N, C-alpha and C positions, 0 to 999 in steps of 0.2 A: 671801617667801623663794624659793618655786618660780620666780617671775618672774625673780629675779636669776640663779638657776641656768640657766634657759632662755636668758637673754641671754648668759651666758658660753659656753654650748654653741654658740649661733649665731655668736659671735665666733670661736670655735675652728674651726668647720666650714669657713670660707672663708679662714682665716689662712695666711700663708706660714710657712716653718719658723722664721724668726726671731721672728715675732709669736707663734706658738704656744708657743715656748719661753719667751718673755717672759711670756706669760699663765700658763703652768705655774709659773714661778718666782715670779710675783707672788702666785699662790694659795698657794704654799708659805709665802711670807713672811707672808701674812695668817694662815694657819693657826698658824704659830709664835707670832705676836703675841698670839693669843687663848688659847693653851694654859695650862692650870694646871700647877704643878710636876709633878704626877703624870702629866699628859698628856705632858709633855716627856720624863720618864724612861722611860715606856713606849714612846714612839716610838724612843728611842735604843737601848733594850735588845731591841727586837723584831726587829732585822735578821737575827740568826742564825736565829731561828725561821722567818722568811719564806722564806729560801733553803733551809733544811732541808726544810720541808714541800713547797715547790715541787719539790725533787729527788724526794721520794716520789711526788708526782703524776706526774712524768715517768716514773719507774720503773714505775708502775702503768698508764701510758698513759691516765690519767684525762682529760687535756686532749684527747687525740686522740679518745677515745670520745665525749666530750661534744660536741666540735666537729663530729664526723661524724654525730651523731644528729639526725634531723629533728624530734625531740620531746624534752621534758624526760625525765629518767630518774630512777627511784627508787633509793634506796640498795640495795634488794634486787636490782634489775636490774644495777646497777653492780657489786655483789658477785659476781654470776654471771659477769659479763664479765671481772673482774679476779682473782677468786679470793681477794680480801681479806675478812676477817671483817666482817660487817655493822656491828657496833658500832664497830670501829676505823675503818671506812670513813666512817661518819657523822661521826665526830669530825674526821677529816681534811678532809672536805668542808665541814663547818661552819666550820672555820678558814679554808680557802681562800675560802669565800664572805665571811667577815667581813673579809678583806683585799682583796676585789675580784677575785680570780683566777678565780672561777666565780660563777654567779648562783643563789641559792636562791629557788625559786618557791613552795615550800610545805614543810611539815614532811617532811624526808627526801626531797625532790625537787629536782633540780638541773639546770641547763642551762648552755650556753656563753654567754659574753659576749665582748667584743672582746679582753680579755686572755687568755681561754681559747684563742682562735684563735691569738694570738701564741705561746703556750706549747705549741701543737700543732705548730709548725714545727720541723723537725729541727735546723736551725742554731741556733735560739734554745734548744732543749733542750740542745744541745751547750754553749751558754753557761752554762746552769745547772750542768751537770756540771763544766765547766772551773773555774768560780768556786767551786763547793762542794768538788769532789774535789781539785783541784791548788792553787788559790790560797788556798782557805780555811785549810788547815793552816798555811801560811806567815804569813797575817795573824794567826792565833791565837798564833803564836810571836813576833810583832813586839814586844809590850811587854816581855817578858822579855829578848829579844835586845838591845833598846836599853838596858835597865837594866844588863845585863851588860857592855855596851861603853861605859857611862857617857855615853850619848846623843851619840855622835860620828857623823859622816856615814858612811853605808854606801857604800863605794867599791870593794870587791872582790867581783866576781860569784861567787867561790867561797866567800865568807864573808858570807852574808846570813841572814835568818830562814828562807829557803827551805831552806838546808842544815840548819839546826837542826830544822826541822819534819820533814824527810824523812830525816834521819840519813845524809847523803851529803856527800862532798867535791866533787862534780861541780857545775859551773855548771848552771843550770836547763835550758837547751836541750840540753846534752849528756846530762844525766840523762833528759830527755824521750825521747831516742832509745831508751833501754832500757825505756821504759814506753809502748809504742804503745797499750796499753789506755786510757791517759789522754791521750796527746798527740794522738790523732786528734780528740778533742773540741775541742782548741784550733784545729786546722785547719778543722774544720767551722764553728766559731763565727766565725772570721775572714771567712767567706763572707757572713755576714749582719749583721756588727757595725754597719754604718751603713745597714741597709735602711730605706727610707722617708724617708731624709734626702737633701738635695742631694749630688751627687757631684762629684768634681774635673772630670769631663767636662762638667759644666754651666757651668764657669767658665774652664777653661784652653783656649787657642786651638790645640788639637791639629790642627784642619783645616789651619791655616796651616803647621804644621810638616810636614805630609804632602805638600805641593805641591812639584813639581819635583825629586823624588828619583830618583836612579838606581834602576831596579827591582831591582837586585841588592843594594842597600844595606839592611841591617836597619833597620826603622823604630823599633821599640819593644822594649826589653828590660826585663822586670819582674824585678828582682833580688830573690831571696827571695820570689817571687810566690805561694808556696803552691799552691793548687789551681787557680789561673789565672783567677779571676773578674774581675780588673781587665783583663787582656788580652782576655778574651772580650767584656767590655763595650765596650772600645775597638774591637775588630773589628766588633761589631754597628753601630757608628757609621760605620765606614769599610768597608762590604762590598766595594767595588770596588778597594780598595787591594791591590796585588800584593806589596808589600814584607812582609818577615817580621815577625810579632809573636811574640816569644819570652818564655816564662816559665821562669825558672830557680829551682831549689830542690834540696834534697837528694833522693836516690833514694827514701828512706823516705817522703817527702812526695809526690813525683810519682807513685809507684805507686798512690796513692789518687785521682788526678785523673781527671776525665772527659776522655777523649781525643777527644771529639767536639766540642770547643769552638772548633775552627777556629783554634787557636793552636799554636805549636810548643813542646813541653816539652823542656828541656835540663837535664841534671844538672849542677849547679855548686855549689861551696862558696865563698861570697863572701869567705872568708879567703884564697883563692887568687887569682892573677891572672885578670882578666876575659878569657874566651876570645873573646867577640864583640866584634870591633874596629870602631870607627867607626860605631856606630849613631847615628841621629839623636837618639833619646831613650833615656836610661837612667832607670829609675823605681824608687823604693824607697818602699813604703808600710808605715808602722809598723814599720820595720826599725831605723832609727837610734835610736829611743827605747828600744830593748831593750839598749843598750850604753853603758857609760861612755865618756868622751871618747877615751881612747887607742884603744879598739877601734873606735869610730865613725869616727875619722879613718882607720884602716887600710881599712875598707870603702870609704870615699869615694875614697881614693888609688888603690885597685885599679881602680875604675871610671874615674877620671880618666886613668890611664895607658893605657887602651884607647880613649879617646874621640878623636873627630876635632875639628879646630878649631871646627866649627860644631855640635858635639854639645851637648845640654843634659842636665843631671842634675836630675831632678825628685824632690824629697824631699817626700813626702806625710805630713805630721805635724801635730799640734797646735802652735800657738804660744801659749804661756801669757801672758795679759795681766799686766802688772806690778801691776795692782790689779783687784779684782773678778772673779777667775777663777771659772768655773762649777764647781759641785760635781762634775760628771762628769769634768771635766779634772783637778781636784785628787785625785779618787779614783783615776784612772788613774795619776797621778804617784806616789801612795803604793804602788800595786801594782808599778810599775816599780822603785821603791826596794826594796821588800820582797823581791821575787823575783830581781831582776836587777842590783841596785846601780846602776840607771840612773835616768833622769828624763824628764819632759816639760819641754821647754826654752822659755825666754822668747825674745823677738825678739833681744835682745842676745846671749844664749847661742848662738842659731843663727848669727848673724853671726860670733861668735868661733870657733865650731867649724868652720864652712866655710872661714874664712880659714886656719886651721891645716892644713886638708886641701888647700890650694892652690886653693880655689874662690872665686868672687865671686858673691854673690846679686844677680841681675838684678831680680827682682820676686817679691813674695809675693801669691798669689791666694787670698783667703779664701773658702771655699765653705760653711762652716757657721758661723753667728753665735754659737751657744752654746758649742760645743766649740772654736771657732777652729781648725778643720781648715784647713790651708793647703797649696797647692802652692808649695814654695819652689824657684824656678827658679834653677839655678846653672850657671855656665860657668867655664872655666879662668880663673884670675886672671892 
């Protein structure tokens, strides 16, 4: 048995992203196939507990303390560092060890493993907070909401399980502006969401687009670009480029951005006309999937109206396969539906949406195999 496990680890060590995901998914399928009924039920009902206790670990900084320690720590030592009662802390740590988030080396002695180090990263901790604090209540409200609406499609962003959960009439992103205590976790999480995976810069010919430009012409406008991590990554690839790389978002987002990223931050509401005219590239990452069709078309039309004849609009989104979609893709689709009355779109749906916005898809550049993240390159129709 150990020899089989060692062989799998060896395969994973040198695998590319697509092979590693295929290996993980194959192991999942194998695990499901040998489960007893009790195994299956416990796997299904455990998800709430896993996220809840991970949130407690983040709050106590357990993952940071273990990741930063050069040696294993006892419950007593961890109790002194966190202020948590020893008995309670031992129960938390036993659970975290049992699901692989930390490593138990002896009775009441724990150390960090690879997952501990992941959960010690600020952006990933923000992901735990965002999914537990903000998304979690909406998902809890989903079954009753669908029952009350007789299982009809969710199409109104002001009438979703999110409004039911948070007792608000506001769409989620507008509501988020009134809750900066929660919304900043979303923005932090977006900076690391695809960390360790291939990026669009590994596949899209941005170098070609940067050649021969008038130095006064804006090169790249990241619309709804959050804290600027995509613009900064592009600038690092083109350090000699003189043209502007611009990140646009609401003032409430930009005020938290690192202004030393060598990009230009501009306040902009993408429901309004695009103020940067004639840029070579307009880029939207995980923006369009936040909105139902009518709203998505408005965003794209505002950009199209500002573009030059040779501008391209890059939509960086998942393209859902018609068959065999990955669970991470379908999970994200459910979150879009639950909180925003939106969706992750199939290839056919992307062609239909862009055509309605007056655009033509030139090419799709797939850069992650499992999630089917794509750069959807569009030009004026």
